[in-house]
C-alpha positions, 0 to 999 in steps of 0.5 A, a space after each residue: 500500500 505504501 509502495 503504491 502511494 509513493 509512485 503517484 506522489 513522485 509523479 506529482 512531484 516531477 510534474 510540479 518541478 517541470 511546471 516550475 521549470 517552464 515558468 522560470 524559462 517563460 519569465 526569462 524570455 519575457 525579461 529578455 524581450 523587455 530588455 530588447 524593447 529597452 535597447 530598441 527604445 534607447 536606439 530609437 531615442 538616439 536616432 531621433 536625437 541624431 536626426 534632430 542634431 542633423 536637422 539643426 546642423 542643416 539649418 545652421 549650414 543653410 543659414 551660414 550659406 545664406 549669410 555668406 551669399 548675402 555677404 557676397 552680394 553686399 561685397 558685390 554691391 560695394 564694388 558696383 558703387 564704383 560703376 555708374 550703372 550696371 551694364 545689363 541695363 538696356 541702353 547703358 555702358 560700363 565704360 562711362 562714368 556718370 559722376 558729375 565731376 566727370 560729366 562736367 569736367 573742366 567747367 566752372 563751378 556755376 556750370 557744374 552746379 547747373 547740370 541737370 541730366 545726361 544720357 548714355 549714347 550707345 551705338 549712336 542711339 540715345 540710351 538710358 539716363 546716366 545722371 539726373 532725371 529725364 529731361 524732354 528738352 535734352 531729348 528734343 535736342 537729340 532729335 534735332 541732332 538726328 535731323 543731320 546725323 544718323 546712328 552710324 555717324 555718332 558711334 564715337 559719341 558716348 554721353 549726351 548731357 544738358 545744363 541750365 545756364 540761362 538763355 543769354 549764355 554765350 555757349 549753346 552747346 559744346 563737344 569735348 573728349 570724354 575720358 572713358 574707362 577703356 581709354 577709347 577716343 570718344 566724345 560727350 556733347 553738352 547742351 545749354 538747355 535754356 538757350 536751346 529753348 529760346 531759338 529753335 533755328 539756333 539749336 538746329 544750326 548749333 547741333 550741326 555745328 557741334 556734330 562736325 567737332 566729332 565727325 572731323 576728330 574721329 580716328 580715321 580723321 585724326 591721328 592722336 598717336 603722332 605728336 606735333 614734331 612728327 606731324 606732316 599736316 597740322 597738329 590741332 592740339 590733340 593730334 595730327 590730321 590725316 593727310 586724307 582728312 576733311 580738315 587737312 583738305 579744308 586747311 589747304 584750301 582756305 587757311 594756308 594764309 592764316 594757319 601759321 597765326 594759330 596758337 594751338 595752346 590758345 586757339 580761342 584767341 578772339 582778338 586775333 579772330 576779330 582781326 582776321 574777320 575784319 580783313 576778309 569777307 570769306 568768313 561767316 563771322 568772327 567766330 568762324 575766323 577763330 580757327 580752321 575747326 570753327 570755320 569748318 563747323 560754321 560753314 558746314 551748318 550754313 551749307 547743310 541748312 541752306 543759309 546763304 553767304 557772301 560770294 566769298 563764302 560760296 567756295 566753302 559751300 562748294 567744298 562740301 557739295 563736291 564731296 559726297 560724304 559731306 553732301 549727304 548731310 545736306 540731303 538729309 536736311 532737305 528731306 527733313 524739310 529744312 532746305 532753306 533756313 532763315 538765319 543771318 550770320 554776322 559776316 566779315 570784311 567790313 
């Protein structure tokens, strides 16, 4: 009996031991799984923190790049302050300074203060505003210049400026060499705007007059590399006229008796001009008798617009008419309705 009872008891004990063992093993798996979950969570937190750090670094890098770009742009803007106008702007130039001291170079203080506006001239066409504000009076003066000169004729003109000096000013317009950044032989034309409004006919003749100071001083006409000692024709102060130039032909035809009297350092000697005018009726006035260039310019303006002169002046008109390159300007004036302009020059020889 005792023997029979011991076997079930042992079986029961064995069964309990097995169950306890299984429970112990199951708990270990749960703990292992819990440990794995903790590690995974820590790794996730680490990844999230790394992502956040990377994001912050990306933002910082982007901000740094933006700051550097802004700094570069600011540096570029600072450099551009030395340039008058961005060359990308239609009708502008990068070889021309728009600073007032450059536009009004060589002028008196009152004239400098009177400058109101200036336009770029690009390929012989009026371009963007360079200095001051848009001025319809200056635009009109340009249109009057266009009666005679085309864009092809004005390729060496880079600036067209205006100033208010009053209608009684002695100078209605002037042409001057312009000191461009690239050292090219280019010009500026400047107009006395108040005076230009006072007399349309005077403006018409003056624009033609001033145009010749460009046309006869371009590189094909004037050699600026040859100095006075080496010049075989006539040295006008800035260069030597080419032997096939209009001005040298003019000097040979009409100034052979006077050319030695001209002081290139004082070409505007009005006293000497008055003496020449009083002695000879072949000049349209004392201003024309100043030097060969002014004589050419005055005579050209009269010829182009059909202003009659004395019989002694007619050979000068014939000079222009006999040269197709010069006669074309008269043809343009006639086509524009300015065949015979009413005007009276002072005259000479009396």
